[in-house]
ZADO-1210 file (C-alpha; in nm, 4 decimals, padded with zeros to 6 digits):
<atoms>
<atom x="13.4150" y="00.1187" z="04.3541" code="MET" pos="1"/>
<atom x="13.2635" y="-00.0665" z="04.6521" code="VAL" pos="2"/>
<atom x="13.1072" y="00.1718" z="04.9017" code="LYS" pos="3"/>
<atom x="13.2677" y="00.1002" z="05.2394" code="GLU" pos="4"/>
<atom x="13.2502" y="00.1869" z="05.6054" code="ARG" pos="5"/>
<atom x="13.5536" y="00.1817" z="05.8294" code="THR" pos="6"/>
<atom x="13.5081" y="00.0410" z="06.1777" code="VAL" pos="7"/>
<atom x="13.6393" y="00.2785" z="06.4458" code="PRO" pos="8"/>
<atom x="13.9703" y="00.1611" z="06.5901" code="CYS" pos="9"/>
<atom x="13.9285" y="-00.0809" z="06.8754" code="THR" pos="10"/>
<atom x="14.1781" y="-00.3345" z="06.9953" code="THR" pos="11"/>
<atom x="14.0000" y="-00.6259" z="06.8286" code="GLU" pos="12"/>
<atom x="13.8762" y="-00.4653" z="06.5038" code="LYS" pos="13"/>
<atom x="14.1493" y="-00.2238" z="06.4005" code="ARG" pos="14"/>
<atom x="14.1407" y="-00.1269" z="06.0349" code="GLY" pos="15"/>
<atom x="13.8511" y="-00.3507" z="05.9267" code="ILE" pos="16"/>
<atom x="13.6704" y="-00.2174" z="05.6204" code="VAL" pos="17"/>
<atom x="13.3089" y="-00.3275" z="05.5776" code="LEU" pos="18"/>
<atom x="13.1088" y="-00.3163" z="05.2524" code="PRO" pos="19"/>
<atom x="12.7836" y="-00.1222" z="05.2120" code="VAL" pos="20"/>
<atom x="12.5076" y="-00.2779" z="05.0027" code="CYS" pos="21"/>
<atom x="12.4223" y="-00.0917" z="04.6816" code="LEU" pos="22"/>
<atom x="12.0499" y="-00.1584" z="04.7324" code="ILE" pos="23"/>
<atom x="11.9728" y="-00.1161" z="05.1049" code="CYS" pos="24"/>
<atom x="12.2870" y="00.0860" z="05.1929" code="GLU" pos="25"/>
<atom x="12.3463" y="-00.1271" z="05.5023" code="GLN" pos="26"/>
<atom x="12.6469" y="-00.3290" z="05.6146" code="THR" pos="27"/>
<atom x="12.5641" y="-00.6961" z="05.6717" code="PRO" pos="28"/>
<atom x="12.6681" y="-00.8468" z="06.0070" code="PRO" pos="29"/>
<atom x="12.9019" y="-01.0890" z="05.8260" code="ASP" pos="30"/>
<atom x="13.0782" y="-00.8103" z="05.6360" code="GLY" pos="31"/>
<atom x="13.1991" y="-00.9061" z="05.2875" code="ILE" pos="32"/>
<atom x="13.0998" y="-01.2701" z="05.3525" code="ALA" pos="33"/>
<atom x="12.7366" y="-01.1541" z="05.3808" code="GLY" pos="34"/>
<atom x="12.6896" y="-01.0847" z="05.0113" code="GLY" pos="35"/>
<atom x="12.8383" y="-01.0792" z="04.6629" code="ILE" pos="36"/>
<atom x="13.0377" y="-00.8418" z="04.4432" code="LEU" pos="37"/>
<atom x="12.8944" y="-00.7698" z="04.0987" code="VAL" pos="38"/>
<atom x="13.1164" y="-00.5585" z="03.8729" code="SER" pos="39"/>
<atom x="13.2858" y="-00.4164" z="04.1813" code="GLY" pos="40"/>
<atom x="12.9568" y="-00.3273" z="04.3547" code="ARG" pos="41"/>
<atom x="12.8447" y="-00.5063" z="04.6733" code="PHE" pos="42"/>
<atom x="12.4995" y="-00.6628" z="04.7187" code="LEU" pos="43"/>
<atom x="12.4075" y="-00.8094" z="05.0578" code="CYS" pos="44"/>
<atom x="12.2566" y="-01.1584" z="05.0659" code="ALA" pos="45"/>
<atom x="11.9120" y="-01.0262" z="05.1672" code="ALA" pos="46"/>
<atom x="11.8918" y="-00.7878" z="04.8700" code="CYS" pos="47"/>
<atom x="12.0324" y="-01.0512" z="04.6355" code="GLU" pos="48"/>
<atom x="11.7561" y="-01.2875" z="04.7495" code="ASP" pos="49"/>
<atom x="11.4916" y="-01.0174" z="04.7032" code="GLU" pos="50"/>
<atom x="11.6152" y="-00.9452" z="04.3486" code="ILE" pos="51"/>
<atom x="11.6093" y="-01.3138" z="04.2571" code="VAL" pos="52"/>
<atom x="11.2547" y="-01.3687" z="04.3858" code="HIS" pos="53"/>
<atom x="11.0746" y="-01.0411" z="04.3039" code="ILE" pos="54"/>
<atom x="10.7883" y="-01.0439" z="04.0520" code="ARG" pos="55"/>
<atom x="10.7496" y="-00.7754" z="03.7832" code="VAL" pos="56"/>
<atom x="10.4182" y="-00.6539" z="03.9313" code="GLY" pos="57"/>
<atom x="10.5574" y="-00.6155" z="04.2843" code="ASP" pos="58"/>
<atom x="10.5542" y="-00.2609" z="04.4250" code="SER" pos="59"/>
<atom x="10.9338" y="-00.2693" z="04.4891" code="ARG" pos="60"/>
<atom x="11.0244" y="-00.3985" z="04.1410" code="TYR" pos="61"/>
<atom x="11.0806" y="-00.0554" z="03.9861" code="SER" pos="62"/>
<atom x="11.2860" y="00.0623" z="04.2853" code="HIS" pos="63"/>
<atom x="11.5084" y="-00.2463" z="04.2730" code="LEU" pos="64"/>
<atom x="11.5452" y="-00.2204" z="03.8957" code="LYS" pos="65"/>
<atom x="11.6690" y="00.1395" z="03.9272" code="ASP" pos="66"/>
<atom x="11.9166" y="00.0442" z="04.2008" code="LYS" pos="67"/>
<atom x="12.0489" y="-00.2538" z="04.0020" code="VAL" pos="68"/>
<atom x="12.1097" y="-00.0264" z="03.7021" code="LYS" pos="69"/>
<atom x="12.3649" y="00.1549" z="03.9192" code="ARG" pos="70"/>
<atom x="12.5892" y="-00.1536" z="03.9003" code="ILE" pos="71"/>
<atom x="12.6781" y="-00.0548" z="03.5460" code="TRP" pos="72"/>
<atom x="12.6598" y="00.3254" z="03.5887" code="ALA" pos="73"/>
<atom x="12.9871" y="00.5145" z="03.5694" code="ARG" pos="74"/>
<atom x="13.0955" y="00.7696" z="03.8275" code="GLY" pos="75"/>
<atom x="12.8421" y="00.6996" z="04.1029" code="GLU" pos="76"/>
</atoms>
């Protein structure tokens, strides 16, 4: 259920799978340690912080709300 990216094979990073944030669709530099899993979906620490601190009137509120709804959506 977690969207992932596979690092190309190199001698030091062979087979490492990195999570992709549900909100920003980026991989944090710290990999899985750079965020949290919510119902099998990954949120990076930066997006988690933005969600926690956003105000209802903020221009990004609606966008974030729609993305967060995807945590509970089936088949995406």
